[in-house]
C-alpha positions, -999 to +999 in steps of 0.1 A: -781-451-328-766-432-306-750-445-269-740-429-239-720-435-218-725-417-175-693-421-159-698-425-123-694-388-099-701-384-063-715-352-077-752-366-088-747-404-079-784-406-071-797-384-093-805-393-136-800-373-168-826-358-193-806-366-228-822-337-243-822-347-286-834-315-303-848-302-277-876-327-270-867-355-239-857-392-257-847-408-216-829-408-193-795-418-177-783-431-145-751-427-125-723-452-143-746-468-164-744-478-204-782-473-225-783-470-265-810-446-282-824-448-317-823-419-338-828-404-375-805-402-396-789-368-402-778-337-382-788-334-342-779-313-314-776-334-279-771-324-242-784-336-211-801-314-186-809-318-152-839-291-134-822-260-144-785-271-153-776-282-184-744-293-204-729-281-234-742-289-269-728-317-288-733-315-326-736-346-347-743-364-377-769-396-378-760-425-401-778-456-406-754-480-409-726-466-375-733-458-337-720-425-324-708-431-294-707-399-263-691-393-227-709-378-199-708-367-168-708-339-137-688-311-142-683-311-100-656-338-090-630-332-062-625-295-054-651-285-075-672-296-054-673-269-034-679-245-058-717-261-061-738-224-054-716-215-078-725-236-102-758-242-099-769-201-106-741-190-128-728-217-144-760-235-145-749-247-182-718-258-174-729-277-144-725-314-167-708-322-198-708-337-230-685-353-259-684-376-285-667-406-279-632-402-298-627-441-312 
């Protein structure tokens, strides 16, 4: 099982991110939401998507008895809000971010 915590952010407040596991959509996550997803055991690749923009890809190993936890959000925070046009054109694969949460 995986758990994803989406940090609240102004840039995409009203938008849901698509949760992509091994290039297939397994669900969506709202602003400020924490959500769990069942996954098969083994190696997987996880990323987020909104329109044509994406996050970085994270590889992880899922095991039967462990929950793998992730944090995610939008890259446009603070002064970066003014770079919206650059993010949706040239930095479209860095518009969102996701990382494994370290305990």
